[in-house]
VMD Tcl script that draws the C-alpha trace (Angstrom):
set ca {
  {148.81 46.59 79.98}
  {146.88 49.45 81.93}
  {148.02 47.88 85.21}
  {151.38 49.20 84.16}
  {149.96 52.65 84.83}
  {150.96 52.29 88.81}
  {154.08 52.82 87.56}
  {153.41 55.97 85.54}
  {155.45 59.03 87.05}
  {153.58 61.05 89.30}
  {151.65 58.27 90.69}
  {153.43 58.07 94.07}
  {153.74 54.51 94.28}
  {156.73 53.62 92.95}
  {159.01 54.66 95.62}
  {157.11 53.16 98.41}
  {156.75 49.78 95.96}
  {160.64 49.83 95.58}
  {160.84 50.18 99.49}
  {158.59 47.47 100.34}
  {160.83 45.28 97.94}
  {163.86 45.96 99.54}
  {161.93 45.05 102.78}
  {161.44 41.66 101.80}
  {165.00 41.19 100.34}
  {166.32 42.39 103.98}
  {163.77 40.05 106.17}
  {164.77 36.99 103.62}
  {168.84 37.68 104.11}
  {168.27 37.74 107.94}
  {166.70 34.70 108.02}
  {169.41 33.15 106.10}
  {172.22 34.40 108.02}
  {170.12 34.01 111.04}
  {169.19 30.51 110.69}
  {172.59 29.48 108.64}
  {170.15 27.95 105.97}
  {172.23 25.35 103.94}
  {170.65 26.20 100.59}
  {171.79 29.17 100.73}
  {175.22 29.14 102.26}
  {177.39 30.53 98.96}
  {174.78 33.53 99.78}
  {175.28 33.46 103.23}
  {178.75 33.36 103.21}
  {179.41 36.33 100.71}
  {177.03 38.39 102.67}
  {178.84 37.45 106.23}
  {182.35 38.41 104.34}
  {180.90 41.65 103.03}
  {179.40 42.63 106.66}
  {181.38 40.57 109.06}
  {184.79 39.63 108.10}
  {186.06 36.72 109.93}
  {182.34 35.37 110.20}
  {181.46 36.54 113.81}
  {178.59 38.15 115.16}
  {176.05 36.09 112.26}
  {173.14 36.42 114.75}
  {173.79 40.08 115.13}
  {173.87 40.56 111.46}
  {170.74 38.59 110.79}
  {168.62 40.25 113.80}
  {169.24 43.73 112.50}
  {168.59 42.89 108.83}
  {165.20 41.43 109.70}
  {164.38 44.21 112.19}
  {165.51 46.82 108.89}
  {163.20 44.96 106.89}
  {160.41 45.01 108.93}
  {160.84 48.78 109.27}
  {161.07 49.04 105.56}
  {157.43 47.06 105.18}
  {156.00 49.18 107.40}
  {156.59 52.62 105.93}
  {156.42 51.54 102.70}
  {152.88 50.00 103.56}
  {151.72 53.10 105.51}
  {152.78 55.91 103.23}
  {151.30 54.06 99.86}
  {148.13 53.82 101.44}
  {148.21 57.32 102.63}
  {149.70 58.24 98.88}
  {146.43 56.58 97.50}
  {143.86 57.60 99.79}
  {144.97 61.45 99.25}
  {144.54 61.03 95.87}
  {140.59 60.10 96.54}
  {139.23 61.31 99.64}
  {138.02 64.74 100.00}
  {140.06 67.97 100.58}
  {138.47 68.91 103.69}
  {139.27 65.62 105.55}
  {142.71 66.06 106.73}
  {142.44 62.93 109.21}
  {142.47 59.83 107.27}
  {141.72 57.55 110.21}
  {138.72 59.93 111.36}
  {137.56 60.10 107.53}
  {137.96 56.45 107.31}
  {135.98 55.75 110.74}
  {133.12 58.14 109.58}
  {132.84 56.87 106.28}
  {132.32 52.96 107.78}
  {129.99 54.29 110.51}
  {127.55 55.96 108.06}
  {127.59 53.02 105.68}
  {126.19 51.06 108.69}
  {123.97 53.77 109.52}
  {119.88 53.00 109.20}
  {118.14 52.80 106.04}
  {115.98 56.42 106.21}
  {113.42 57.49 103.91}
  {112.14 61.13 103.73}
  {109.48 61.89 101.79}
  {108.65 65.56 101.09}
  {109.85 69.08 99.29}
  {110.76 72.39 100.12}
  {113.64 73.98 102.33}
  {112.13 71.82 105.56}
  {112.86 68.79 104.30}
  {116.45 69.77 103.34}
  {117.34 71.08 106.53}
  {116.48 68.30 108.37}
  {118.43 66.23 106.05}
  {121.71 68.23 106.59}
  {121.18 66.77 110.10}
  {120.31 63.33 108.97}
  {123.75 62.79 106.76}
  {125.87 62.98 109.76}
  {124.46 59.70 111.33}
  {123.60 57.56 108.04}
  {124.52 57.36 104.10}
  {121.82 55.21 103.55}
  {119.12 57.77 102.94}
  {116.73 58.37 100.12}
  {115.03 61.41 99.61}
  {111.53 60.79 97.61}
  {110.86 64.66 96.41}
  {107.55 65.93 94.84}
  {107.31 66.86 90.98}
  {104.23 69.26 91.21}
  {106.20 72.38 91.36}
  {105.32 75.01 88.55}
  {106.53 78.61 89.99}
  {110.00 80.33 89.55}
  {112.96 78.81 87.98}
  {111.38 75.12 88.21}
  {108.39 76.51 86.59}
  {109.80 78.19 83.81}
  {112.07 75.01 83.04}
  {109.36 72.86 83.11}
  {107.02 74.82 80.58}
  {110.15 75.51 78.53}
  {112.13 72.41 78.10}
  {109.28 69.76 79.15}
  {111.12 68.09 81.95}
  {110.34 67.90 85.65}
  {110.68 70.82 88.05}
  {114.26 70.35 89.31}
  {113.77 72.94 92.15}
  {113.36 70.86 95.15}
  {115.37 68.03 93.93}
  {118.54 70.26 93.61}
  {118.27 72.04 97.05}
  {118.16 68.26 98.40}
  {121.21 67.07 96.71}
  {122.97 70.08 97.86}
  {121.57 69.36 101.37}
  {122.94 65.79 101.56}
  {126.05 66.65 99.39}
  {129.67 66.39 100.98}
  {131.39 69.00 99.02}
  {133.48 71.94 99.17}
  {131.42 75.25 99.99}
  {132.14 76.89 96.88}
  {130.73 73.83 95.20}
  {127.67 74.20 97.05}
  {127.31 78.25 96.20}
  {128.01 77.35 92.75}
  {125.07 75.04 92.37}
  {122.54 77.15 94.64}
  {123.72 80.52 92.86}
  {120.93 82.15 91.42}
  {121.27 84.41 88.10}
  {120.46 88.25 88.80}
  {121.38 89.08 85.29}
  {121.39 88.14 81.92}
  {118.49 88.19 79.25}
  {116.45 84.78 79.89}
  {119.21 83.88 82.92}
  {117.46 86.20 85.76}
  {115.79 84.14 88.17}
  {117.21 80.79 87.33}
  {119.54 78.60 89.57}
  {122.56 77.24 88.07}
  {122.01 73.90 89.70}
  {118.69 74.20 87.78}
  {120.07 74.93 84.53}
  {122.96 72.09 85.33}
  {119.80 69.40 85.78}
  {118.40 70.47 82.54}
  {121.49 70.19 80.66}
  {122.35 66.73 81.71}
  {118.87 65.56 81.05}
  {119.35 66.68 77.45}
  {122.65 65.33 77.03}
  {121.55 61.76 78.53}
  {117.72 61.92 77.65}
  {117.13 60.64 81.36}
  {115.97 62.79 84.32}
  {116.67 60.34 86.67}
  {120.38 59.85 84.96}
  {120.73 63.83 84.95}
  {120.21 63.09 89.02}
  {122.93 60.63 89.16}
  {125.16 62.91 87.40}
  {124.48 65.85 89.81}
  {124.98 63.37 92.80}
  {128.80 62.38 91.76}
  {129.79 65.86 91.37}
  {128.81 66.56 94.67}
  {129.53 63.65 96.22}
  {125.80 62.98 97.66}
  {125.52 60.80 100.73}
  {122.28 58.82 99.78}
  {120.20 59.15 96.69}
  {117.37 61.39 95.81}
  {114.23 60.18 93.60}
  {111.57 61.95 92.09}
  {108.52 60.18 93.30}
  {107.10 59.76 89.75}
  {108.43 60.62 86.66}
  {105.11 61.46 85.09}
  {104.07 65.26 84.57}
  {101.82 66.10 86.98}
  {100.16 69.19 87.96}
  {98.74 69.95 91.41}
  {94.79 71.53 92.04}
  {93.17 72.45 94.90}
  {89.42 72.31 95.87}
  {88.22 75.40 97.93}
  {85.71 75.39 100.90}
  {83.46 77.20 98.90}
  {83.65 74.62 96.08}
  {85.61 76.37 93.65}
  {89.06 75.01 92.15}
  {92.29 76.50 90.99}
  {95.29 74.37 89.12}
  {98.92 75.36 89.78}
  {101.02 74.77 92.50}
  {102.47 78.27 92.66}
  {98.69 79.56 92.79}
  {96.80 77.56 95.16}
  {98.20 79.05 98.27}
  {97.09 82.58 98.71}
  {93.95 83.07 97.26}
  {92.24 84.19 100.49}
  {90.46 81.04 100.55}
  {90.72 77.73 102.97}
  {91.60 74.88 101.31}
  {89.61 71.59 101.53}
  {91.51 69.68 99.51}
  {94.34 69.27 96.80}
  {94.54 66.49 93.98}
  {96.79 65.87 91.13}
  {95.97 65.98 87.28}
  {95.92 63.04 86.06}
  {95.06 61.27 89.23}
  {96.32 58.02 87.97}
  {99.91 57.93 88.07}
  {102.70 55.77 88.70}
  {105.37 55.93 91.54}
  {108.74 55.57 90.77}
  {109.67 51.66 91.39}
  {112.94 52.78 93.25}
  {110.95 55.25 95.58}
  {108.44 52.04 96.32}
  {111.30 49.82 96.84}
  {113.17 52.27 98.90}
  {110.30 52.60 101.27}
  {109.56 48.66 101.81}
  {113.37 48.33 102.57}
  {113.30 51.01 105.27}
  {113.85 51.25 108.92}
  {111.99 54.59 109.12}
  {110.10 56.53 106.80}
  {109.41 60.02 107.63}
  {106.93 62.73 106.41}
  {108.00 66.51 106.42}
  {108.78 68.93 107.56}
  {107.36 71.24 104.76}
  {104.37 72.75 103.33}
  {101.43 70.49 103.96}
  {99.44 70.78 100.74}
  {101.97 71.82 98.32}
  {104.84 69.52 99.33}
  {103.76 66.28 101.35}
  {100.55 65.46 100.55}
  {101.65 65.60 96.10}
  {103.57 62.71 97.13}
  {101.00 60.42 98.72}
  {98.44 61.43 96.09}
  {100.21 58.91 94.08}
  {98.19 55.57 94.94}
  {101.08 53.21 94.68}
  {103.25 55.23 96.87}
  {100.37 55.58 99.51}
  {99.83 51.79 99.45}
  {103.75 51.13 99.70}
  {103.65 53.40 103.17}
  {100.85 51.44 104.47}
  {102.23 48.05 103.84}
  {105.86 48.80 104.87}
  {107.32 47.46 108.09}
  {109.28 50.79 108.90}
  {108.31 53.18 111.22}
  {106.48 55.82 110.41}
  {107.07 59.55 111.49}
  {105.33 62.61 110.47}
  {107.42 66.06 111.56}
  {104.89 68.63 112.09}
  {105.92 72.47 111.13}
  {106.33 74.89 113.70}
  {104.52 77.75 112.25}
  {101.25 78.24 110.17}
  {101.64 78.76 106.58}
  {99.57 81.82 105.86}
  {96.67 80.67 103.04}
  {97.34 76.84 103.70}
  {97.21 75.75 107.00}
  {95.94 78.95 108.89}
  {94.72 77.64 112.26}
  {95.43 73.73 111.98}
  {96.42 72.36 114.99}
  {99.11 69.38 114.87}
  {96.15 66.57 115.24}
  {94.52 68.36 112.59}
  {98.04 68.43 110.19}
  {97.77 64.52 110.86}
  {94.12 64.56 110.11}
  {94.38 66.37 106.82}
  {97.03 64.01 105.46}
  {95.00 60.63 106.33}
  {91.94 61.87 104.92}
  {94.00 62.56 101.57}
  {95.10 58.82 101.28}
  {91.63 57.47 102.40}
  {92.36 56.93 106.30}
  {95.13 54.62 105.64}
  {97.58 53.73 108.45}
  {100.58 55.44 107.00}
  {101.99 57.15 110.59}
  {103.02 56.00 113.85}
  {104.40 58.56 115.16}
  {104.12 62.98 115.50}
  {107.24 64.49 116.58}
  {106.34 68.19 117.80}
  {108.40 71.08 118.83}
  {107.50 72.36 122.65}
  {110.69 74.81 122.78}
  {109.01 78.65 123.49}
  {108.95 80.70 120.92}
  {109.98 84.49 121.90}
  {107.19 87.18 122.08}
  {109.19 89.25 119.46}
  {109.44 86.28 117.00}
  {105.07 85.51 117.39}
  {104.60 89.12 116.61}
  {106.99 89.54 113.69}
  {105.08 86.37 112.30}
  {101.76 87.44 113.26}
  {102.21 90.27 111.37}
  {102.52 88.09 107.92}
  {99.49 85.85 109.75}
  {101.44 82.98 110.81}
  {101.13 81.64 113.85}
  {102.62 78.91 115.96}
  {101.01 75.16 115.42}
  {99.25 74.24 118.69}
  {100.66 70.76 119.96}
  {97.21 69.60 121.13}
  {99.07 66.30 122.08}
  {95.60 64.44 123.70}
  {94.12 64.48 120.71}
  {97.00 63.08 118.80}
  {97.14 60.01 121.01}
  {93.61 59.85 120.48}
  {94.20 58.95 117.15}
  {96.66 55.80 118.31}
  {99.98 57.70 117.72}
  {103.07 57.88 119.57}
  {103.86 61.49 120.73}
  {107.85 62.42 120.39}
  {108.11 66.05 121.91}
  {111.06 68.08 122.07}
  {112.98 71.43 121.48}
  {113.49 71.17 117.44}
  {113.69 75.19 117.16}
  {116.45 77.04 115.41}
  {117.39 79.87 117.89}
  {117.99 82.46 114.82}
  {115.52 85.43 113.82}
  {113.73 82.89 111.61}
  {111.33 80.62 113.29}
  {112.18 76.94 111.68}
  {113.31 73.77 112.36}
  {116.93 73.30 113.45}
  {118.30 70.40 111.18}
  {120.68 68.50 113.64}
  {118.12 68.75 116.46}
  {115.78 67.05 114.58}
  {118.08 64.42 113.35}
  {119.00 64.00 116.90}
  {115.33 63.32 117.64}
  {114.60 61.02 114.67}
  {117.96 58.86 115.82}
  {116.56 58.82 119.23}
  {113.03 57.53 118.15}
  {114.80 54.97 115.83}
  {117.17 53.38 118.73}
  {114.30 53.40 121.08}
  {112.42 51.33 118.33}
  {115.24 49.06 118.16}
  {115.37 48.34 121.71}
}
mol new
graphics top color blue
foreach p $ca { graphics top sphere $p radius 0.5 }
foreach p [lrange $ca 0 end-1] q [lrange $ca 1 end] { graphics top cylinder $p $q radius 0.2 }
display resetview
């Protein structure tokens, strides 16, 4: 009986179905008249007497009926499909042909896995979603500061902040919905500082009893292109060992101590990666590390043994996107090659990087001065040292030309796609 719902009022289908039936009848009648079919002689005679008394011009009548029927079929099929698509396509896609073309093309795009966290990864994904819908973002879950840290501590679930940012970056939805899920409360007892999107994920986790399921629900609401996965479902804390031998626990605490970080570690150190994340890495065409904070966004994912092993064993091309600027208290003075060396040191020198993308666009003096006041400086692109490590180097202008010195998502995406194309040739 549920199939009869197509005939319910307001479905916008009945009129086109009726026109389709009328078109079929008109074509059938035209064929009968045109070819003088004996089986339908009674019907033919009555039809001719009605339309052409005297029987003259039967071939004209038949041709007109067939033409009318074909026109009815074309109009009914076209309008019926438009009626269906308009009910399910996004409101910001007025051109049906362009919408279908883009959707089909994105489904044929390369399989891309992006590993990291923070705003850098989200910026790049906003550009990549225009080239492929086969994107898997793997996010760190070591965050313990801000809204995510409070939710983690009070509700006992994984921190949702980085995952929320990535979901919004990959979304194809109305700007108002994006603003809603990024909205941060500035009022209300207990609400101040919380993001609505974080609270939504927390609520869905409580309703479904599953953090992964809450992410899937969020993805449906925002029409996310691709998927977002936590690197692990285990509760972990990030710690740091400094050059003076001291240690400190807590992702939000390890930067800004005034000490040089020697290495970071997870507690507990034996955690399991999400199986879906390992599968995505093994099936990928390209795996991207970064951009993002070296010690707090990228490396925490690689400290999961099974994930590092999956990266070492995948047949995908592995690309590291180096940051444009150093981060005070985290990567002070590190060159591009030293960023790579730090990563490899944390995975026992496993070969998990094939290529590094480095920005070579010039930063204005005004920007240099502004960032120098905050003890941040452009990352030195020591290309010779990188090549001596056996890595490919892909350079270009990946810089956002705004006041802030950061990557431009569209330029990065074009660079990644150019690299993928070069590997396929």
